[in-house]
C-alpha positions in Angstrom: 51.8 14.7 28.1 51.2 11.1 29.3 51.5 11.5 33.0 48.6 10.6 35.4 48.7 12.2 38.8 46.4 10.9 41.5 46.0 12.6 44.8 44.2 11.1 47.8 44.1 8.1 50.1 46.7 5.5 50.8 45.4 3.2 53.6 46.0 -0.2 55.1 43.1 -2.6 54.4 42.0 -5.3 56.9 39.8 -7.5 54.7 37.6 -9.9 56.6 35.6 -12.3 54.4 32.9 -14.1 56.3 30.6 -16.9 54.9 28.0 -16.8 57.7 26.1 -13.9 59.2 27.9 -11.8 61.8 27.2 -13.1 65.3 26.9 -10.2 67.7 28.6 -10.8 71.1 30.6 -13.8 70.0 32.9 -15.2 67.2 32.3 -15.4 63.5 34.8 -17.3 61.5 36.5 -15.3 58.7 39.4 -15.2 56.4 41.4 -12.1 57.2 44.2 -10.4 55.2 46.1 -7.2 55.7 46.7 -5.4 52.4 47.7 -2.0 51.0 44.7 -0.1 49.8 43.0 3.3 49.5 40.8 4.5 46.6 43.4 6.8 45.0 46.2 4.2 45.5 44.1 1.4 44.1 43.1 3.5 41.1 46.8 4.3 40.5 47.7 0.6 40.5 44.9 -0.3 38.0 46.0 2.6 35.8 49.5 1.2 35.7 48.3 -2.3 35.1 46.2 -0.9 32.2 49.3 0.4 30.4 49.7 4.0 31.6 53.5 4.5 31.5 53.7 7.3 34.0 51.5 7.0 37.1 52.2 9.1 40.2 50.4 9.2 43.5 50.5 11.9 46.2 49.2 11.0 49.6 49.9 11.2 53.3 50.8 8.2 55.4 52.1 7.5 58.8 55.9 7.4 59.0 56.0 3.9 60.4 54.1 2.3 57.5 55.5 4.5 54.7 58.2 2.1 53.5 55.7 -0.8 53.1 53.3 1.3 51.1 55.9 2.8 48.9 57.3 -0.6 48.0 53.8 -1.9 47.2 53.2 1.0 44.9 56.5 0.7 43.2 55.9 -3.0 42.6 52.6 -2.1 40.9 54.3 0.4 38.6 53.3 3.5 40.4 55.7 6.3 41.4 54.9 7.1 45.1 55.0 10.7 46.2 54.1 10.0 49.8 54.3 12.6 52.6 55.4 10.9 55.9 53.3 12.0 58.9 55.2 11.7 62.2 52.0 12.4 64.3 49.2 10.4 62.7 49.1 6.8 61.7 48.3 5.6 58.1 44.6 5.4 57.5 43.0 2.0 58.2 39.9 0.5 56.7 38.3 -2.7 58.0 36.4 -4.2 55.1 33.7 -6.7 56.1 33.1 -8.8 53.0 29.9 -10.9 53.0 30.5 -14.1 51.1 26.7 -14.7 51.0 26.0 -11.4 49.2 28.2 -11.6 46.1 31.2 -10.2 47.9 29.4 -7.0 49.0 31.5 -5.1 51.5 30.9 -2.7 54.4 33.7 -0.4 55.5 34.8 0.8 59.0 37.1 3.7 58.3 39.8 5.4 60.3 41.1 8.1 58.0 44.3 8.7 60.0 46.9 10.7 58.0 44.8 10.7 54.8 42.8 13.9 55.7 45.9 15.7 57.0 47.2 16.2 53.4 47.8 19.9 53.5 48.3 22.7 51.0 52.0 22.7 52.1 52.2 19.1 50.7 51.2 20.4 47.3 53.2 22.0 44.6 52.1 23.1 41.1 55.4 21.5 39.9 53.8 18.1 40.6 51.8 18.7 37.4 54.9 18.8 35.2 54.4 16.3 32.4 50.9 15.4 33.7 48.0 15.0 31.2 45.3 14.2 33.8 44.8 14.9 37.5 42.6 12.6 39.5 41.3 13.5 43.0 39.9 11.0 45.5 36.6 12.1 46.9 37.8 11.4 50.4 39.9 14.5 50.2 36.8 16.6 50.3 35.5 15.4 53.7 37.9 17.4 55.9 38.8 21.1 55.8 42.6 20.6 55.5 42.5 18.0 52.7 39.6 19.9 51.0 41.8 23.0 50.8 44.6 20.9 49.2 42.2 19.5 46.6 41.0 23.0 45.8 44.5 24.2 45.3 45.4 21.3 43.1 42.3 21.8 41.0 43.0 25.5 40.6 46.6 24.8 39.5 45.4 22.2 37.1 42.9 24.6 35.5 45.6 27.2 35.1 47.7 24.7 33.2 44.8 23.3 31.2 45.1 19.9 32.8 41.7 18.1 33.0 40.6 17.0 36.5 38.5 14.0 37.5 36.9 13.2 40.9 35.5 10.0 42.4 32.9 10.9 45.0 34.0 7.8 47.0 31.4 7.5 49.8 27.7 8.1 50.1 28.1 8.1 53.9 30.7 10.8 54.0 29.0 12.9 51.2 25.8 12.8 53.3 27.7 13.9 56.4 29.4 16.8 54.5 26.2 17.8 52.7 25.4 17.3 49.0 25.4 21.0 48.2 28.8 21.5 49.9 30.3 18.5 48.1 29.0 19.7 44.7 30.3 23.1 45.3 33.7 21.7 46.2 34.0 19.6 43.1 32.5 22.2 40.7 35.8 22.6 38.8 36.1 18.9 37.9 35.9 17.9 34.2 35.1 14.2 34.9 33.0 12.6 37.7 33.0 8.9 38.5 30.1 8.2 40.9 28.5 4.8 41.4 24.8 4.5 41.1 24.1 5.2 44.8 26.4 8.3 44.8 24.8 9.6 41.6 21.3 9.2 43.1 22.4 11.0 46.3 24.1 13.9 44.4 21.0 14.5 42.2 18.0 13.2 44.2 17.2 11.1 41.1 16.8 7.4 41.6 17.3 6.5 37.9 21.0 6.1 37.0 20.3 7.4 33.5 18.6 10.6 34.8 21.2 11.1 37.5 24.1 10.7 35.0 22.4 13.1 32.6 21.9 15.7 35.3 25.4 15.5 36.6 26.8 15.9 33.1 25.3 19.3 33.0 27.7 20.2 35.8 30.7 18.3 34.5 31.8 17.7 31.0 31.9 13.9 31.3 30.2 11.6 33.8 30.7 7.8 34.0 28.3 6.1 36.4 29.3 2.6 37.5 26.5 0.1 37.9 28.2 -2.9 39.4 27.2 -6.1 37.5 25.2 -4.0 35.1 28.2 -2.2 33.7 28.4 1.6 33.3 26.8 4.7 31.8 28.5 7.6 30.1 26.9 11.0 29.9 27.9 14.2 28.3 26.1 17.6 27.9 22.9 16.4 29.6 22.4 13.1 27.9 23.5 9.5 28.2 25.8 8.8 25.2 27.0 5.2 26.0 25.8 2.1 27.9 28.6 -0.4 28.5 27.8 -3.9 29.8 29.9 -5.6 32.5 31.8 -8.8 31.9 30.3 -11.7 33.8 32.3 -12.6 36.9 31.7 -14.6 40.1 32.5 -11.9 42.6 34.9 -12.7 45.5 35.3 -9.2 46.9 33.8 -6.0 45.4 36.4 -3.8 47.2 38.1 -1.5 44.7 35.9 -2.3 41.7 35.1 1.4 41.2 38.8 2.3 41.7 39.7 -0.2 39.0 37.2 1.3 36.7 38.5 4.8 37.3 42.1 3.8 36.9 41.6 1.9 33.6 39.3 4.6 32.3 41.9 7.3 32.9 44.7 5.2 31.4 42.6 4.7 28.3 41.8 8.4 28.0 45.4 9.3 28.2 46.1 6.8 25.4 43.5 8.6 23.2 40.4 6.5 23.7 36.9 7.9 23.3 34.8 8.0 26.4 32.8 4.9 25.5 36.0 2.9 24.8 37.5 4.1 28.1 34.3 2.9 29.9 34.7 -0.5 28.3 38.3 -0.6 29.6 37.0 0.4 33.0 34.4 -2.3 33.1 37.0 -4.9 32.1 39.2 -3.8 35.0 36.3 -3.7 37.4 35.4 -7.3 36.5 39.0 -8.3 37.2 38.9 -6.4 40.5 35.9 -8.3 41.9 37.7 -11.6 41.3 40.5 -10.9 43.8 40.7 -10.1 47.5 41.4 -6.4 48.2 41.3 -3.4 45.9 44.4 -3.9 43.7 45.6 -6.1 40.9 47.2 -9.3 42.0 
């Protein structure tokens, strides 16, 4: 089975790139673009760009913006399975991108319809033809969407479909509580934390030690390290270190999503974990060279 099903966030990104420090109480010049985004949606687009022939995305969006998001996904080669919410607007993220700090970004997040994805929106039939299920970590930060994620994981386990999770946000993991988050994702086969998320989840500042510790909970862990590449750990030890390709960063939004999408596409095509991480690092390097979280 070659299908990749991603479940999670589809949002509208307002990306504001500023070259000078923010000036409280007055104006700061910025270049501003409105783009389709969301961690799960971005990863889906990168998976399609990486050659996965069957990429599907389940998410919940506001009814008023659904057509725009569906069209953007179709153009990227993703099959949208979007639930239209008549009561809540599509999630919105304001990304403040600091041009003086290598494109580093800070997010202001209004989850909107994202966290209203409910068990009634899920069906085990969505796994027909699917070889991998990927869940955005944002699903785990509210009771309704967390229940949906748990149901999807249970159905995937019953069918023998591997599950991957991207923790998504140190801020939201911290608010939920590390132990609660780890309990919620305990059934995942693959985990995609960045270095900060891995440190938070383990209490270990060393990415190598954190990756090894997490791989005792999950079969495979790939920790992204930004400009330093990525680590892959299995069965309690680091088994691969993959360097990043040198790029001048424009906007780091979506680099981790690109890594996850390309990694999963490579795994579905039969790549070993280290090879998949190499594909992920290549996609991550491409991602930081464009504005927003998706391929151009």
